[in-house]
BAZAMAR-72154 format. One record per residue: x, y, z of N, C-alpha, C in turn. Coordinates in steps of 0.02 Angstrom, whole numbers, plus 50000, padded with zeros to 5 digits. Layout:
XYZXYZXYZ...
//
This chain:
500424994050000500005000050000500435006250000500235011449965500575017849969500335021550031500665026950048500475030750107499905035450093499705036150031499185040950013498805038249953498155037249960497735034749906497285040349883497355042249821496935047549794496285044649767495755048549772495105046649746494715052849728494065052249731493625057949720493235059249784493365065049814492985066849874492275068849855491785065249881491095066649862490685069249920490975069249980490635072150038491195074550084491185081050103491755083850139491805081650211492385082750240492515080950309493165077050315493405076450377494055073350390494005069350454494095062750451494065058550510494625053350509494785050850568495265045350575494915039750613495005033650589494705027950623494925021450591494765015850623494945009350594494515007650534494815004750483494455002950422494224995750425493614994450408493354987650402492974987050336493084981350304492784980250238492084977350243491694978650192491034975650187491084968050186490574964750213490534957450206490514955950131490964951550109491044950250037490414947150007490354948349943489794945249906489864937649907489314934349896489334927049897489774924449841490064918549852490464915349800490014912749744490284912449684489894909949628489744902549638489104900649637488924893649647489204889249591489304882949608489594878049562489154877149500489444878349442489064877649380489014870449357489454866149384489474859249360488964854749395488714856949452488254852749491487584852149454487374846049441486744844649406486314840249450485694842249461485244838449503484894832849464484744827449500484354822049470483644824549458483304821949408482614824249394482154823849455482254818949498481814818149556481924823649608482494827149605482654832349655482444839449633482274840049570482214846849542481604850649567481034847349574480434850949595480524854049664480784850149711480884852649779481394858349780481924857549739482444862749737482154869249708481764868649654481464874549623480984878149671480654874249713480164877149759480484881449813481144880949821481484884949873481594892149851481564893549786481784900049761481294905649779480664904749765480184910049778480154912049852480144907249899480144909249970480774913049990481344911149962481974914749979481934921949954481694922849892481624929549865481124933549905480584930349927480084933849967480374936050034480804931950066481114933850129481564939950120481934940050065482364945850051481934952050041481404951450002480974957149990480664959750055480454954950098480154956950162480654960650206481274958150207481784961450247481914968550222481974969350157482104975950128481504980550140480904977850134480304981850147480274984150219480464979650265480474981450336480984986950349481564986550316482064991750324481814998350294481434997950240481155003950209480675007450256480285003450294479805006450341480155010350396480775008350412481145011850465481535017850437481555018450371481935023850340481465029350317481755034550289481355040150263481725043450205481375047650169481695051550116481995047150062482605049050040482945045449987483095038250007483265037150071483415030450094482815025850084482235028350102481625024350094481495022850021481585027849978481465026849907481925021449879482565021649899483055016849874482875009749898482695009049962482535002449988481884999749958481395004149949480775001949917480914999349846481335002949810481495000849741481864994149740482324993149787482694986949789482244981149811481794982449858481314977349879480864975249821480674980249780480254978749722480634974349673481284975549665481694971549621481724964249647481794963549713481824956749742481164953049734480614956749735479964953449730479724952449659480114954949610479924954149540479914946749522479344944049502479314936849488479724934649428479924939349386480304937449326480954934049343481314936649393481944933749413481844926749442481364926149488481234919549519480984914549467480564916849421480304912249370480854909749324481314914249305481864912149262482314907149298482434908449363482854903749401482494897049410481854897249424481474890949432481504886749368481454890049311481474886449247482154883149237482694886549259483364883749251483454877549294483134877349352483164871449395482774865649363482154867049343481724861749316481964859149248482204863649206482374861649137483084859149130483544861849172484254860249162484584857249224484214856449278484484853249337484974857549376484954864149366485394868549405485184868549478485664869449523485474870549593485124877349598484744878349651484384884649658484864890649661485414890249702485884895949702486174897449633486364891949596486654893049530486134895949481485524893749487485004896149443484864903649455484854905649518484754912749534485344916749508485944914149517486544917649493486494918949417486334913849379486314914549306485744919049283485164918449315484604922649296484764930049309485074931449366485254938349382485784941049336486264936749318486794938949272486514940749204486014937149181485694938849117485404945849120485064947349175484764954049183485314959349188485814957849229486354962749240486724964349175486854959249134487204960449071486784964949025486144963849023485704967948982485724975249004485704976249070485734983149097486404986349083486944982549092487614985349079487684987449007487424983448961487484985148890487094991448873486574992948911486184999048899486565005248918487035004648965487445010348984487085015249030487455020349053487185025749093486835023449157486245026349170485875024949231485705017549237485505014449182485325007349184485925002949201486515004949178487115001149195487235001149269487085006749302487165007049375486675002349409486085001249380485594996649410485834989349409486334987749367486604980949367486884979249435487184984249468487454983049535486894981249584486304984349575485744982949619485484975749608485474973649544485244966749529485704961749562486354962949558486834958249589486774958349665486604963949693486494964249766485904959849785485354960549748484774956349761484944948949751485314947449698485544940649685485904937749746486394941449772486794938949827486364937849890485884942249900485454941449959485014935249954484764933949894484344927949884484764921649892485364921649864485804915749871485994914649944486134920049981486294919250052485694916350089485084918550071484494915850103484414908350087484574906450025484534899350006485054895250043485644897950053486194894250085486184894750161485754899250188485734900150261486354903550287486654907950248487254911550270487104919050277487594922650304487504929850314487514933450246487024937750236486994941550175487564946650173487824948050114488334953350109488064959850138488494963550168488254969850196488754973050243488514977550284488934981550328489134977350389489774977150405489984973450465489764977150528489764973650583489604976750648490224976450692490364982050727490924982550772490734986750832491044985550889490854989250950491044996650947491544998450906491755005450902491625008150832491525014650826491425017550759492015016150713491865015350649492385013250601492275016350533492785015950491492745018150421492535012250379492005012850342491755007450300492095007650232492415002050215492775001350151492434996150109492354997550045492014992750000492244993849929492164988649889492284989549817491754994249789491144993249809490594997649792490064996449845489585000849851489055000049900488384999549864487994994549883487324993849854486854998849887486355001049852485875005749882485565003149946485414996649949485094993850009485544994550070486204994850060486664995750116486745003050134486895007150084487015014250098486385017650124485805015050107485185018450128485075018050203485355013250237485215012550309485855012850350486365016150325486975016850364486825020550429487115018250482487055021550547487625026650553487465033050549487985038250550488365038450616488095035350668488455035050732488945029350734488815024050694489265018250694489795018850640489635022250585490095022950528490365030050525491025030650527491345037150527491395040250457491515035950407491625038350339491545032550291491475034150227491405029050175491975029750125492265024150106492775024150054492635018250008492585019549943492475014049895493005014149840493135008249813493625007649759493315009649692492665008849686492315010649624491845016449638491395017749592490905023149601491155029749575490695034449571490865041049545490485046449582490555052649560490255058349595489495058049599489165054249555488435054049555488165047249578488585043149608488375036449629487935036949691487585031249708487195030949769487625032549830488235029949831488675031249887488775038649897488905042249843489015049449847488405053149872487835051649843487215055149860487025054049933487045047749955486825046150022487335048050075487985048050058488485050350105488375057750122488225061650070488075068750082487445069550125486945065350110486325065750148486435064050222486885059350236487025057250305487555061550339487885065950301488405070050331489045066250346489195061050306489795057050317490335058950267490955059950288491495060750240491525054650194491655055750130491675050150084492145051450027492505046150007492955046349949492795040249907492665041249842492545035649796493115035249747493115029849707493645028749657494335028849688494395026049749495035025749784495365018949768495765018849715496045012549691496505009349742496385002849755496804999149801496564999149873496025002649887495805003349956495574996649985495314992149944495074985749970495644980949986496274982849971496844978849992497024979850065496724984650097496864985950168496654980050211497044978850264496844973850314496314976950359495824972850379495324975250426495654977750490495424983450513495694986350575496254991350564496484992050501497014996950487496765004050500497125008050539496915015050549496985018850483496495023050467496535027150407496285034150422496575038850385496315045650384495915046350319495285048250325494865049450266494735056950262494945059850206494845067050196494415067950133493755068750144493295069650089493355076450056493675081050090493775087750062494355087850013494915084550033495505084349990495535078149947495025073749952494965067949908495525062849917495735061749978496275056849991496095052450051496415046550051496395041950108497115040250126497285040850190497975039550213497965033750262498205027850243498265022250290498815023650341498705021250402499195021950456499455029050462499015033950472499245040850479499655041650543500055046850545500455048250605499975049350664500195047350724499745047850783499485054950796499875060050775499665066850790499255070050734499075066150682498665068950628497955069750654497685075850651497005076850677496485074050630495965071450659495405068950619494755071150648494725077450666494165079950705493745085150667493725084450600493345089450563492815086350518492385082150546491845079450505491315084650493490935084050438490405088850426489785087550468489815082350510489235080450548489035085750599489495090650610489305096350650488815100350607488185098550612487685100950565487585108450571487485111850515487325118950518486645120050549486505126250567485855127750593485325127050540484685127450559484145126650510484175132050457483945130350398483935134950342483405140250355483595146550347483135152050362482635153450306482715150050250482225150850197482415155550141482995158750147483235163350095483985162650089484225159550034484935158950023485235165550002485825167150031486165173350012486875173150038487295177350008487985178050031487995182650093488575183450122488625187550184488445194750172488525197150110488355204150095487675204750060487265199450064486575199950043486435198349971486915195649933486775193749864486335187549864485735187849834485265182249839485465176349795485415170349823485525164149786484965159349806484495158249762483935153849778484185146749789483995143749845484185136849862483575132449857483585128149807483015124149788483165116749795482655112549789482735105349798482605101649732482945096049723482805091449669482325086149695481795084649657481335079349678481185074849618481065068449633480955063649580480245061149574479825062649624479125060549622478755064049679478105063749682477735067249735477935065149805478125058849815478295056649883478925060049910479385061749865480025064449888480005071949902479415074949896479375082149909479375083849983479195079050025479135080550097479785083050126480355080250106480995082450132481125089650113480935091550052481035098450029480595103250069479985101250083479535105350123479805106150194480025100450223480265100550292480875104950302481325105150252481945109050260481835116450244481255118050215481105124950198481405127250133481495122650086481765124450020481365130149990481725134449953481385140149922480945138149863480965131849847480565129249792480885122949765480665120849707480935114949673481305117449611481945115849607482335117949549482365112649495482185106449512482165101049463481635096049484481075096149450480545091249461480575086449403480855080449416480925075349364480245071949354480015071649293479355068949279479365061849254479955058649252479995051849225479585046749265479465048149330479105043449371478415041849342478125046449305477475045349274477505040449216478095039649186478155036149122478525029449128478955028749178479365022649183478945016549201479195010649182478875004249198478165003849171478055006749112477405006549081477485004349008476965001648980476974999648910476635004848865476325009848897476005015248860476045021648902475995027448871476055033648909475495034448960475625038249014475095039749062474575044249029473965043849054473435048049026473535055349047473185059649013473195066749030472985067749103472445064549124472195065449192472695062849244473025057149230473525054549276474085059649286474315062549231474855067449236474635073549276474045076049262473805081949297473785080749372473515075049392473475073349464474155072949496474635069649462475305068849490475665075549496475635079649444475985086049446475665090849498475005090849500474665095349547474825093649619474925087249633475085085149702475745088149726476205089549679476825092949696476735100449699476405103249649476315110549647475965113049710475475109249734475075111549790475475112149854476045108749858476455109049918476925115049919476935118849865477395124549861477025130949841476545132949882476175139149864476645145149864476575149149811476965155349803477725153949800477895147849783478605146149773478695142949704479305143349680479465141049612479505133449610479215130549557479305123549542479505123049468480115120649457480375120149388480275112949365479845112049317479675105349292480105103749231480455098149234480815095849175480375091049136480285092449072479885087949031480245081249025479895076349000480125069448999480845068748972481275065749012481965064648992482065057148979481775054848925481805047648908482345046348856482505039948849483025037948802483675036848839484175034148804484835032648833484755028148894484895030748954484865026649014484165025849042483665029049011482965028249033482525026548973482625020748942482225019048883481505017548902481055019248858480345017748868480105013548809479755008048822479555003448768479105006648716478715011748736478255014848689478565020948654479205022348667479495028448641480195027448613480625023648648481325023248632481455018148576481815020248525481995015648470482485010448494482425004448469482874999048487483494999148442484054997048470484654996048429485045002148412484955007748448485385013548436486105011648452486575013148408487275011248421487585014848480487355020848495487615024648552487045028648583486645025548627486045028848653486185035548688486765036248721486915042548755486965048348707487115046848643487155051948592486575051448542486055048148563485505046748518484885050848532484315047848521483665051248528483455050948601483625056048638483455056348709483235063448725482905064248783482685070848804482215074048754482325080448739481895084048693481875080848624482405077248606482445074348539481895069248525481605066348578481065061448567480455064648535480395071348543479815074748514479855075148438480435073648410480495073748336480035068548305479995062748337479595057248310478915056648343478865058948406478235058348442478055065148472477905070048432477755076748458477145077048503476675072548491476065072648532476195071248605476705067148619476865065448688477095071748726477505075848695477725082048726477145086948733476745087648682476175092148685475695090148741475565083648747475125081248800475415082848869476065082048876476365083548941476345090948957476495095148909476465102348920475755104448937475265101548903474565103048918474385100948989474645095149011474505092749079474845097149131475455099249118475795103749165475415110249173475195112949117474815119249119474165118349157473815112849145473185111649180473295110549254473835107049271473975105749342474145112149380474445116949345474625123249377474015127349395473475126549358472855130149373472575127749440472355132349479472065130349544472585129649599473235130649584473745130749635474085137549634474425139249688474775145649692475515144949677475725139049654476435138049639476625142149577477255144349576477525147849518477855142549473477485140149424477705134449384478115136749324478735134349322479175135249265479255128449231479445128449167479535122149132480175122549090480525116949087481145116749047481225110049012481595110148956481705104148917482415101648926482515095048929483185092248935483505090948866484165090448867484555088348808484445093148749484515099648763484465104648711485175106248686485275105948621485955106748594486055113348558485505116548534485585122648493485065127848514485205134048493484745139548506484095138548468484125135448410483515134148370483055129448409483345124148439482945119548479482645123148539483045127548571482795131148629482205135648610482265139148554481735143548532481105139648514481195133948481480615129848461480245127248522480625125148573480305122648634479935128248669480255134148673479935139848707479265141548673479265141648607478655143148571478115137948584478325131748586477855126348597477545126648667477975127948718477735128248787477265134148797477445139848768477025145748776476345144848742476325140848691475685139348658475205135748705475485132848758475065129348808474995133648871475105140248864475005145048918475495144248975476085141548961476615141249011477065147348999477085151649049477385158249038478145158449047478415154449092479135154749105479455148349080479835148949025480075143048989480835143348984481155137748998481885137348993482115130748965482775129948964483065123648940483635121648986483795115248985484375112849021484995113148976485545115349004486175115348968486575109348992486575104148952486935097948968487415096048912487375099648856487755098148796488245103848785488895102448774489375107948765489195112948712488865110848658488685115648606488215121048632487775119348678487325124248708487705129148753488245126648784488645130948827489055135948786489355133648732489795138148693489385143048650488735141748641488295146548608487785149248658488015150248719487565151948774487175158348762487475163348732487115169648721486495168448679486555164548626485985163248582485465158848617485695153948656485235149548692484845153448744485205157548783484875161648834484375166448803484555169248747484105174048713483455170748691483465164248680482885160748652482375158748705482545159548769482085157348821482125162048882481795160148936481755164448995482285162849048482545156849048483065154849096483405148649071483985147049101484315140649086484505137349152484545130849151484765126949209485295122049187485855122049221486435118049200486405111249235486395106049194486445099249221487175097149222487515098449277488245097449279488445090149270488015085449289488195078349282488285076549209487785078049168487845076449097488325081149061488355087549080488815092049047489535089849058489695087249117490365084549129490475078349086489985074049082490045067849044490185069248970489815073948941489905075348870490525079648857490705083948904491305088148895491945084048898491975079448946492585075448956492555068748920492005067348884491915061048848492025055048894491695055348953491775050149003491095048449033490905042149030490275039849059490275041449134489775045249156489765047549225489625041949275489425036049251489305030449296489915025749300490435027149262491005022649260491535024749311491605020749364492065022549417492775023549394492985019749344493675020149320493835027149292493315030749271493415037449242493135042949288493045041349351492705046049396493065052749401493735052749396494085059149403493915063849345493715061049287493555065249230492875068649238492425065549275491755068549285491695072049352492255073249385492275077149446492005084149431491515086649469491225093149454491705098949463492295097749492492805102949498493255103249436493125099349385493535099549325493545106749297494135109649288494165116549262493805117349195493835112249151493485112849087492735113649096492455109949143491735110549158491585117449186491995119749233491885126249264491945131849213492375131149164492445136249112491805136649070491485130949058490855131049022490305134249064490295132749129489815136049173489925143549172490555145649169490705152849166490415156049103490465152649047490175155248984489415156148991489105151249021488375151549029488175157049078488545157349135488405162549184488485169549155489005170549115489115177049084488555178849036488315173948999487755175148953487125177048992487015173749049486445175449090486485182449118487085184449140487175191349165487025196449110487295195249051487195200048997486455200848979486095195348982485385195448963484935197149022485215197149083484805198349142484315192749155484525186549140484085180749149484385175749199483955171949235484205167249285484595161549255485115159449292485515153649274485545149149335485295143149330485305138549386485775132749374485925129049428486285122749425485865117649462485725112049429485325106849462485675100149463486335099949449486715093849455486985093049525487335087449537487605086049604488105091349627488395095049580488875100249598488575105249646487925106449641487595111449683487605109749757487685103349774487655101249844488325101549879488855103349844489515104149875489565111149903489605112049969489585118749998490135123449972490745120949962491275125249937491175126749863491005121649824490895122649753490305127249740489815127249785489235131649777489455138949772489935140849814490185147749812490535149149745490895144249720491225145049655490705146049600490175142049601489645142549550489315149349552489185151949611488895158649617489365163849586490015163049599490495167649570490525167149494490325161549466490315160549393489685163249361489215165749401488615168749373487975164849386488015159549426487425155549441486995159149493486345159349481485895163049526485455158549569485435152149554485065147449596485405140649596485335137049651485635130449659485095125649681485045119849646484545114949663484895108349680484705105149734485085099549761484635094949802484925089649830484585085549878484375089949937483765089049961483495093550012483945093850074484245088250092484655088150153485295092150146485495093550085486105097350075486005104850082485375107050082485245114250081485525117950142485425115650204485695119450261486445120550258486825115350237487555116050234487765120950180487425120750123487585125450068487395132450089486825133250122486615139850146487125142850194487375138650241487865141050290488515142950256488725139150206489345140650170489295147250133488735148350098488655154650062488595160650109488275159550166488195165150213488855167350243489375163250236490035164850265490495168450217490275169350154490705172650105490325178250071490695183350048490385188850011490335187049937489975191049900489935189849828490615190949796490995195749820491675196649794492105190549808492015187449867492385181249882492195175849831491555175349815491335170249767491665171349699491705177449678492015178949613492765177349615493085178749671493795177149678493905169549677493485165849712493535158549713493415155649643492945158749606492805156349539493405157249493493735162849498494325164049456494875159049473494975157749536495475152949558495325146049529494695143949533494505137149513494565136149438494355141049398494375139949325495095140249299495545143249336496245143649315496665137849341496355133349380496725127649407496905122649353497355118149369497585113149320497165106849320496865105249377496465099249382495985100049442495515095349452495035096049506495355096649575495855092449589496175092849654496505099649665496825102249613497135108849618496595114249630496025113549596495485118449605495235118449677495135112549705494915112149774495425115149821496065113249812496585115849857496625123349854496595126149794496645133449787496045136949821495465134149811494865137249841494895136949917495085131249944495135130650017495675135250045496235135650010496775139950034496555147250034496165149149984495935156149981495485157850039495115152850064494675154050121495015152550188495635150050184495995148450246495705142550283495415137650245495125131750277495535125550263
//
């Protein structure tokens, strides 16, 4: 082991503690074992009850959780209870004499390979399928399911990767920090570590070679892990010293306003945003209405779903993103099969080229849902590449009586022609996750390339600067709704680059509000200049921290 392991810091803080690895995944069952015909029926009958026990356990854990953790556990429990996996495994036992563990392994691998080939978000779901697979096999074998170890003293959790079912119920009092060998800035580990206030470093190559019990320093701010640190190295700066409650108005120390908004994925997830006092919703993802269906939702279904969110934010802004389908979110009634590169294919606004009625129906439903509520409803389109596309969408949305219309800037071409894009609409919102992916030509779900999609990448920040400058010149709002917005230090940099609103996980809002309240607008501009002139993400972070004396 080296004395210093670099990774990607995805949740700030600095702690020292003993490292313990996750309980390893189950071993691959023997492929050569073949059951006699007389044994197969009884063996096949074991699969469904084992899957049901796993689903019940995950559901029980979901009942004890809340917010994002509950959503993740509910989704994983649903995957465990999906009869398709159990049915495929049962058929392998009856038809080919596979043992139940081997049959579950092969059935899950078939699903995981399909998801991996799809890329993007669906590729990340392959990890979830394998987690469910391992839990069912452990239930069949009567062994301990893979997961978080238990120790009498708080410890640093080390893993190759973390499944959502594990990260969703981490005990922040038992676990000091998270370190994974894989993963990226937008992984479940990253999102939930920030939500729990735990320092975290992902993409730390070689970290799983550590012996259990090895003392480590985890620095989520400087993106490093140091095994066997010197005894006098302090580790007393975790972010768990929570900031005070959010006062409801984001601003710098000298009063420059920065709207602090929440990202939500469905009506159920709005409660956390309401509870924290978010100034509104900066990204309302509407895919929940369309996923896992063989046909589009009806107009009335959409109106009911959207209105349930709007009604919770009277006199506050709700920015609705129209359907972002395709690529990592294919829909059977919309997405073409066999695209050679779905991430560069017909996704987001581009789906309206072939199915314009779907977009018109959604815009009509959003407009109807806004009636009868006091929410300030804005609407924006994803995956806009040109000013012509932006103008066409704005015209289309206004035809449905939607007054405030914008677009997401996720494609570099939209950033470098920002003046024209901004002129074509009322506001823009930067999706830093995809903008980083397309700018650096690196899949944002691929842990091996995580350093390229780090939101501190100077190339990404320079594009944000172009967009922010265009917004200033036009006097129009520029928001950020990617994971970059939830980094308290980076938030100040983004404001200095011209961003006027930040939308993030609801739990991140108090920390970002406290960070902005501690710096002036001039400080933000100084930090922005430092960051865009840096040589790499680590250099950008170091320069920004040094400028603030932290």
